[in-house]
C-alpha positions as a Python dict, from the first residue, in 0.01 Angstrom:
ca = {
    (1, 'M'): (0, 0, 0),
    (2, 'G'): (-167, -115, 321),
    (3, 'Y'): (-339, 84, 594),
    (4, 'E'): (-125, 215, 881),
    (5, 'V'): (-161, -16, 1180),
    (6, 'A'): (-178, 283, 1417),
    (7, 'R'): (-513, 385, 1267),
    (8, 'F'): (-689, 75, 1399),
    (9, 'V'): (-863, 34, 1734),
    (10, 'G'): (-714, -254, 1935),
    (11, 'D'): (-467, -517, 1820),
    (12, 'V'): (-456, -641, 1460),
    (13, 'D'): (-395, -1010, 1397),
    (14, 'E'): (-59, -1081, 1234),
    (15, 'E'): (-235, -1272, 955),
    (16, 'L'): (-391, -942, 844),
    (17, 'I'): (-54, -766, 800),
    (18, 'C'): (111, -737, 459),
    (19, 'P'): (468, -882, 473),
    (20, 'I'): (585, -625, 219),
    (21, 'C'): (463, -288, 354),
    (22, 'S'): (386, -397, 714),
    (23, 'G'): (46, -230, 689),
    (24, 'V'): (-299, -384, 724),
    (25, 'L'): (-394, -562, 400),
    (26, 'E'): (-559, -345, 134),
    (27, 'D'): (-728, -516, -165),
    (28, 'P'): (-548, -839, -67),
    (29, 'L'): (-435, -1113, -304),
    (30, 'Q'): (-295, -1454, -222),
    (31, 'A'): (-10, -1665, -357),
    (32, 'P'): (-143, -1994, -505),
    (33, 'Q'): (68, -2253, -319),
    (34, 'C'): (196, -2105, 6),
    (35, 'E'): (-121, -1890, 48),
    (36, 'H'): (67, -1588, 182),
    (37, 'A'): (-146, -1274, 147),
    (38, 'F'): (-29, -930, 33),
    (39, 'C'): (-173, -594, -62),
    (40, 'K'): (-260, -594, -433),
    (41, 'E'): (-42, -292, -509),
    (42, 'C'): (250, -425, -303),
    (43, 'I'): (265, -771, -457),
    (44, 'N'): (223, -649, -814),
    (45, 'E'): (507, -402, -768),
    (46, 'W'): (722, -678, -612),
    (47, 'L'): (655, -925, -892),
    (48, 'A'): (745, -662, -1151),
    (49, 'H'): (1103, -696, -1028),
    (50, 'Q'): (1127, -1058, -912),
    (51, 'P'): (873, -1337, -983),
    (52, 'S'): (876, -1510, -644),
    (53, 'C'): (692, -1499, -312),
    (54, 'P'): (849, -1237, -81),
    (55, 'V'): (813, -1475, 216),
    (56, 'D'): (932, -1817, 99),
    (57, 'R'): (1066, -1737, -251),
    (58, 'Q'): (842, -1985, -430),
    (59, 'P'): (808, -1884, -798),
    (60, 'I'): (484, -1697, -883),
    (61, 'T'): (361, -1455, -1150),
    (62, 'P'): (84, -1191, -1139),
    (63, 'A'): (-142, -1432, -1327),
    (64, 'D'): (-104, -1688, -1047),
    (65, 'L'): (-242, -1458, -778),
    (66, 'K'): (-595, -1525, -650),
    (67, 'A'): (-848, -1372, -412),
    (68, 'V'): (-802, -1438, -41),
    (69, 'P'): (-1058, -1662, 138),
    (70, 'R'): (-1388, -1509, 252),
    (71, 'I'): (-1301, -1560, 618),
    (72, 'L'): (-996, -1334, 577),
    (73, 'R'): (-1203, -1070, 397),
    (74, 'N'): (-1462, -1084, 678),
    (75, 'L'): (-1194, -1037, 943),
    (76, 'L'): (-1061, -734, 759),
    (77, 'S'): (-1406, -580, 711),
    (78, 'R'): (-1478, -592, 1087),
    (79, 'L'): (-1166, -400, 1188),
    (80, 'Q'): (-1232, -54, 1335),
    (81, 'I'): (-1030, 221, 1166),
    (82, 'S'): (-1006, 596, 1213),
    (83, 'C'): (-1101, 828, 928),
    (84, 'D'): (-839, 934, 671),
    (85, 'N'): (-919, 1291, 768),
    (86, 'S'): (-840, 1259, 1138),
    (87, 'S'): (-558, 1511, 1095),
    (88, 'F'): (-820, 1760, 970),
    (89, 'G'): (-1040, 1715, 1276),
    (90, 'C'): (-1253, 1406, 1204),
    (91, 'T'): (-1294, 1180, 1507),
    (92, 'V'): (-1511, 914, 1343),
    (93, 'V'): (-1413, 546, 1369),
    (94, 'V'): (-1579, 306, 1125),
    (95, 'K'): (-1556, -54, 1016),
    (96, 'L'): (-1303, -97, 739),
    (97, 'D'): (-1568, -199, 484),
    (98, 'R'): (-1748, 134, 550),
    (99, 'L'): (-1439, 352, 519),
    (100, 'A'): (-1476, 439, 151),
    (101, 'M'): (-1840, 546, 196),
    (102, 'H'): (-1755, 761, 496),
    (103, 'R'): (-1459, 918, 316),
    (104, 'E'): (-1691, 1046, 43),
    (105, 'E'): (-1930, 1200, 297),
    (106, 'C'): (-1681, 1320, 555),
    (107, 'E'): (-1720, 1692, 628),
    (108, 'H'): (-1349, 1715, 711),
    (109, 'N'): (-1240, 1572, 374),
    (110, 'P'): (-1034, 1853, 213),
    (111, 'K'): (-1111, 1712, -132),
    (112, 'R'): (-1487, 1687, -78),
    (113, 'P'): (-1663, 1852, -376),
    (114, 'V'): (-1856, 2163, -270),
    (115, 'P'): (-2041, 2426, -475),
    (116, 'C'): (-1885, 2771, -508),
    (117, 'E'): (-2080, 3024, -301),
    (118, 'Q'): (-1966, 3324, -506),
    (119, 'G'): (-2211, 3265, -789),
    (120, 'C'): (-2021, 3083, -1067),
    (121, 'G'): (-2201, 2753, -1000),
    (122, 'L'): (-1887, 2539, -1026),
    (123, 'V'): (-1825, 2244, -792),
    (124, 'I'): (-1468, 2234, -664),
    (125, 'P'): (-1263, 2057, -393),
    (126, 'K'): (-1313, 2210, -50),
    (127, 'D'): (-943, 2286, 3),
    (128, 'E'): (-935, 2493, -318),
    (129, 'L'): (-1216, 2731, -215),
    (130, 'K'): (-982, 2997, -74),
    (131, 'E'): (-783, 3020, -396),
    (132, 'H'): (-1084, 2985, -625),
    (133, 'N'): (-1137, 3265, -879),
    (134, 'C'): (-1475, 3250, -1051),
    (135, 'V'): (-1379, 3458, -1354),
    (136, 'K'): (-1056, 3267, -1409),
    (137, 'E'): (-1221, 2926, -1371),
    (138, 'L'): (-1511, 3015, -1600),
    (139, 'R'): (-1268, 3147, -1860),
    (140, 'I'): (-1076, 2819, -1846),
    (141, 'L'): (-1403, 2626, -1873),
    (142, 'V'): (-1509, 2827, -2180),
    (143, 'Q'): (-1166, 2779, -2338),
    (144, 'N'): (-1184, 2403, -2278),
    (145, 'Q'): (-1531, 2386, -2432),
    (146, 'Q'): (-1413, 2591, -2729),
    (147, 'Q'): (-1119, 2357, -2775),
    (148, 'K'): (-1355, 2058, -2769),
    (149, 'L'): (-1572, 2228, -3033),
    (150, 'N'): (-1265, 2298, -3246),
    (151, 'D'): (-1152, 1937, -3215),
    (152, 'L'): (-1501, 1819, -3309),
    (153, 'Q'): (-1504, 2048, -3611),
    (154, 'L'): (-1167, 1909, -3721),
    (155, 'Q'): (-1304, 1556, -3687),
    (156, 'L'): (-1612, 1647, -3893),
    (157, 'N'): (-1395, 1806, -4160),
    (158, 'E'): (-1177, 1497, -4172),
    (159, 'Q'): (-1483, 1273, -4201),
    (160, 'R'): (-1616, 1488, -4486),
    (161, 'R'): (-1280, 1465, -4660),
    (162, 'E'): (-1274, 1087, -4623),
    (163, 'L'): (-1634, 1067, -4746),
    (164, 'N'): (-1549, 1273, -5055),
    (165, 'L'): (-1248, 1050, -5122),
    (166, 'L'): (-1471, 745, -5091),
    (167, 'K'): (-1719, 895, -5337),
    (168, 'E'): (-1437, 965, -5580),
    (169, 'C'): (-1314, 607, -5547),
    (170, 'I'): (-1664, 470, -5612),
    (171, 'R'): (-1702, 700, -5912),
    (172, 'A'): (-1366, 583, -6050),
    (173, 'I'): (-1460, 218, -5996),
    (174, 'R'): (-1790, 267, -6175),
    (175, 'L'): (-1618, 426, -6473),
    (176, 'S'): (-1356, 152, -6491),
    (177, 'S'): (-1599, -141, -6465),
    (178, 'P'): (-1931, -136, -6652),
    (179, 'S'): (-2080, -405, -6426),
    (180, 'I'): (-2030, -210, -6102),
    (181, 'P'): (-2319, 38, -6154),
    (182, 'A'): (-2563, -248, -6204),
    (183, 'I'): (-2442, -419, -5887),
    (184, 'V'): (-2464, -97, -5686),
    (185, 'E'): (-2810, -25, -5826),
    (186, 'S'): (-2927, -372, -5728),
    (187, 'I'): (-2795, -330, -5372),
    (188, 'E'): (-2959, 11, -5340),
    (189, 'Q'): (-3291, -124, -5470),
    (190, 'D'): (-3285, -407, -5217),
    (191, 'E'): (-3227, -149, -4945),
    (192, 'V'): (-3531, 50, -5062),
    (193, 'V'): (-3751, -262, -5064),
    (194, 'R'): (-3643, -357, -4711),
    (195, 'W'): (-3717, -9, -4580),
    (196, 'A'): (-4058, 8, -4753),
    (197, 'S'): (-4146, -332, -4606),
    (198, 'S'): (-4068, -206, -4256),
    (199, 'L'): (-4329, 71, -4274),
    (200, 'Q'): (-4686, 30, -4155),
    (201, 'R'): (-4961, 9, -4414),
    (202, 'A'): (-5193, 313, -4411),
    (203, 'R'): (-5538, 393, -4547),
    (204, 'V'): (-5628, 738, -4675),
    (205, 'T'): (-5975, 827, -4542),
    (206, 'R'): (-6009, 1162, -4716),
    (207, 'W'): (-5817, 1211, -5039),
    (208, 'G'): (-5948, 1566, -5060),
    (209, 'G'): (-5726, 1650, -4762),
    (210, 'M'): (-5412, 1604, -4973),
    (211, 'I'): (-5164, 1897, -4953),
    (212, 'S'): (-5032, 1924, -5306),
    (213, 'T'): (-4795, 2219, -5247),
    (214, 'P'): (-4640, 2173, -4900),
    (215, 'D'): (-4434, 2464, -4767),
    (216, 'A'): (-4067, 2443, -4667),
    (217, 'V'): (-4137, 2391, -4296),
    (218, 'L'): (-4376, 2103, -4362),
    (219, 'Q'): (-4134, 1942, -4605),
    (220, 'S'): (-3851, 1975, -4351),
    (221, 'M'): (-4058, 1795, -4085),
    (222, 'V'): (-4146, 1511, -4321),
    (223, 'R'): (-3784, 1485, -4442),
    (224, 'R'): (-3667, 1445, -4082),
    (225, 'A'): (-3929, 1177, -4018),
    (226, 'L'): (-3816, 988, -4329),
    (227, 'S'): (-3456, 994, -4213),
    (228, 'E'): (-3548, 880, -3860),
    (229, 'S'): (-3752, 591, -4006),
    (230, 'G'): (-3440, 451, -4171),
    (231, 'C'): (-3515, 568, -4525),
    (232, 'P'): (-3211, 503, -4748),
    (233, 'P'): (-3030, 839, -4778),
    (234, 'H'): (-2991, 812, -5155),
    (235, 'I'): (-3368, 840, -5214),
    (236, 'I'): (-3471, 1097, -4953),
    (237, 'N'): (-3412, 1396, -5183),
    (238, 'D'): (-3607, 1233, -5467),
    (239, 'L'): (-3898, 1146, -5238),
    (240, 'M'): (-3917, 1499, -5102),
    (241, 'E'): (-3898, 1651, -5450),
    (242, 'N'): (-4185, 1420, -5540),
    (243, 'A'): (-4393, 1560, -5251),
    (244, 'H'): (-4493, 1860, -5469),
    (245, 'E'): (-4754, 1834, -5744),
    (246, 'R'): (-4511, 1980, -5998),
    (247, 'R'): (-4326, 1646, -5985),
    (248, 'W'): (-4628, 1416, -5962),
    (249, 'P'): (-4699, 1165, -6240),
    (250, 'P'): (-4948, 1252, -6519),
    (251, 'G'): (-5236, 1084, -6337),
    (252, 'L'): (-5199, 1325, -6043),
    (253, 'S'): (-5055, 1633, -6211),
    (254, 'T'): (-5359, 1862, -6175),
    (255, 'L'): (-5664, 1890, -5953),
    (256, 'E'): (-5885, 1792, -6247),
    (257, 'T'): (-5689, 1475, -6327),
    (258, 'R'): (-5683, 1381, -5958),
    (259, 'Q'): (-6060, 1410, -5944),
    (260, 'M'): (-6096, 1202, -6260),
    (261, 'N'): (-5851, 934, -6146),
    (262, 'R'): (-5966, 897, -5787),
    (263, 'R'): (-6088, 545, -5850),
    (264, 'Y'): (-5731, 458, -5953),
    (265, 'Y'): (-5528, 614, -5675),
    (266, 'E'): (-5759, 470, -5415),
    (267, 'N'): (-5584, 144, -5509),
    (268, 'Y'): (-5242, 276, -5404),
    (269, 'V'): (-5050, 73, -5147),
    (270, 'C'): (-4964, 354, -4905),
    (271, 'K'): (-4708, 329, -4625),
    (272, 'R'): (-4729, 560, -4323),
    (273, 'I'): (-4438, 795, -4251),
    (274, 'P'): (-4406, 743, -3873),
    (275, 'G'): (-4549, 1023, -3663),
    (276, 'K'): (-4673, 1230, -3957),
    (277, 'Q'): (-4996, 1275, -4154),
    (278, 'A'): (-4808, 1161, -4462),
    (279, 'V'): (-4751, 848, -4669),
    (280, 'V'): (-4505, 721, -4926),
    (281, 'V'): (-4633, 554, -5239),
    (282, 'M'): (-4334, 345, -5340),
    (283, 'A'): (-4298, 207, -5691),
    (284, 'C'): (-4180, -126, -5548),
    (285, 'D'): (-4512, -163, -5362),
    (286, 'N'): (-4736, -56, -5652),
    (287, 'S'): (-4640, -262, -5954),
    (288, 'H'): (-5016, -322, -6007),
    (289, 'M'): (-5071, 46, -6091),
    (290, 'N'): (-5050, 207, -6437),
    (291, 'A'): (-4727, 383, -6530),
    (292, 'D'): (-4894, 726, -6537),
    (293, 'M'): (-4976, 687, -6165),
    (294, 'L'): (-4620, 608, -6046),
    (295, 'L'): (-4282, 771, -5996),
    (296, 'E'): (-3943, 617, -5919),
    (297, 'P'): (-3853, 553, -5644),
    (298, 'G'): (-4187, 678, -5513),
    (299, 'L'): (-4372, 990, -5404),
    (300, 'V'): (-4471, 1151, -5077),
    (301, 'M'): (-4831, 1253, -5009),
    (302, 'I'): (-4898, 1485, -4715),
    (303, 'F'): (-5248, 1515, -4571),
    (304, 'A'): (-5441, 1728, -4325),
    (305, 'H'): (-5578, 1465, -4081),
    (306, 'A'): (-5684, 1211, -4337),
    (307, 'L'): (-5504, 890, -4244),
    (308, 'S'): (-5567, 573, -4049),
    (309, 'T'): (-5348, 267, -4002),
    (310, 'M'): (-5436, -77, -4132),
}
């Protein structure tokens, strides 16, 4: 709907009046052939009932409508209009193209958001301040947040259920087709190789700084870093289990063997776990090493300040 003509200072050219609502054009659109201009809301509502121009009855559809010429938009923007809140005491007159900005800032706007001064911290429309009840509004806010949490929990539960169903389907497919496990294993191995290739090569500067029995907190930090680096989820548990010397290969199983085999493990291709003093020694990167120095899919080595990048 257009702006009331009475709100404008001085006369308004007839070309700027909407033929449908008789108000000054608001968000105007133009018919393609006859070029009659209308308020966007007015003409769309009109065409919903009869597909023709309200002035000369030429056939048109909403898709035919186009923007009015720039000169018409410029004429509209220069019109002087009183504030929407004049009935609430505002005496400001602005150019039409500045009306929306003024409306947001107008001190007389009854819907202007203002902070509650009673201590709840909520921002509410100015005209609702008198009826505002902090306790009631906060209770509603808490209830809404709780409902959102409940909805989120339901979504998570549904996702878990779907994931379990998917796992069951994959398990059934594997049992029914002997070739499927080999295909899946090949895909998973390719994923491991791509991830290992994305990591930065690292050089261990002090092998004696190796932490062979990392505590739970340290392991949790490294696990998170592995996940954030894009490590395939199906190998994270194995890698973290292999971070403890009890799971290390024979060539690293005890302090004595590690001291004896130092000349061997110095030949490891080590990849840096981003942001941590830790590396992964992946089997796919170390095919040149003896079997007693490797684990599948690889092992994690955590150090106390003993790494540099290559």
